[in-house]
N, C-alpha and C positions, 0 to 999 in steps of 0.2 A: 383531432389530438389535442390530450391534455395538454397545458403548461408545466414546464419545469417548474418545481416546489422551490424556489430560494431558501428556505427555511431548511428543508430537509438536508439540501445539499451544503449549507453553510454547516448546520449541526452536524453532519459527517467531515467535513473539511475540519471542523474544531476537534473532531475526535482522533483525526491523524497528527495535526498539530501537537494535541497533548500527548500522544503516545510519541510522536517525535522527540519531545521535551524529555520525555523520561527515559527514554532511549538513549539519548545524549550524555543524559547523566550517569546511564550506567557504562556508557562509552568512554567516561572520562577514567574509569577505574583501569589499573594496569592489567593487561591481560589473563597473568596469572591468579591476581586477583577476584576478577570476574569469575572467572574459571573455576575457581576452590570453593564457590558458594553457590548451592545449588537455587539459594532464594534469586541470586541473581540472573544465572542462566534461565531459569522458569519463567521469572518477570519477563525478561528478555524475549521470550518466546510469546508469552502472552500477547505483550505490545506490539510484536511484529503481526502477530494474528490480527490485532484490532486495527491497525494500521492498514495493512492490505485486503481486509474485508471492508472497512468505511470505504477504501477506495474503489473495490471492485461495487460496491451499492452506489456509490455516486456514479460510475460508469454504467452501470445497469439501470441508474433513474434516467440519464442523459440520451442512453441507446433508445430505450421506451419510448420515450417523449419526442423524440427528433426522429424517429423513424426508421431507425439503422435495423438491419436483419438483426434478427435472435443470435444471441451466441452459443456456439456450441459448448463452452466453457468457461468457466473464471478468467483464464488468462485472451482468451479470444474476445473478452469485452474491451481490453485495451486494443487491440488489431481495429474492433471495429471502431471506436474512438480517434483512431488516426485514420480511418476512411472519413469520417465526421469532420476531419479537421480541426481537432479539438485537441490533439496532443501529435509530435511529431513521429516520426517512424521509429528513431533511436529508441526515444522515450518509452513508447509501446512496446518495444522489445525488451528492455529493461523493467518494466512491469510486468510484462509475462512471466519473467523469469519470480519476479517477485509472488505473484499469484501463484505459481506453480509451488514455491518453496513455502507459500503459506499452507497449500494442500498438504505436504510433506508434514509441516508440522501438526495438522491437525489429526491425520490421516496414520502417519507412521511416527508419533512423536518418538518413540524410544530409539529411533535411528536418526534423529538429527545430532549432528556434529555440534556442537558447543562451540568449537572454534570458529567453525563456520557462520553461525550467530555472532559472533563477537564480530568478524570480518566484514558482515554486514553491516554492523552497525557503527564500522569505523568509515565505512566506502560508501553505502549505496541509500544513506538517508534521504541526500541531496534528490535523490530519486522524486521521493515525496513531496519535496518542497517545488521541484518542479512540476509536479502534477498538480497539485494545488495552486500554483500560479497562471496553468494552461487553464484548468477548470474555471478562475476567478476573473481571468481574462478573455475567456471567452465567453462566459456566460453573465459576467455581473459589470462588464465594462459597458 
């Protein structure tokens, strides 16, 4: 079995951190101002896609190298990371929701509720911090 590529994982962790930083900047806007300008909402959707896909890619990289079962879909990647004891169950469930929301952005872009995007920026970015911390402590400590 091949080893986990720490450079790849760190690069992807950096993409998540960068997207989070930019999302938090957008999150400092009042909701009305955020929603009034399509550049804010479209940027936020893109940044959420980048962060989610980077987390999924990290998860798939870890799963494939640690010998976990093949994920059924992107959300299942986080269930497997829990099975491998990389992340806890509650974080896995929250990240599964993130993966499903990412799929909605990608496949049903026109149906995404921009208020929901704003609420995610306000309330859920810490899940990505927890994921980054779990990966770093699980793989690089």
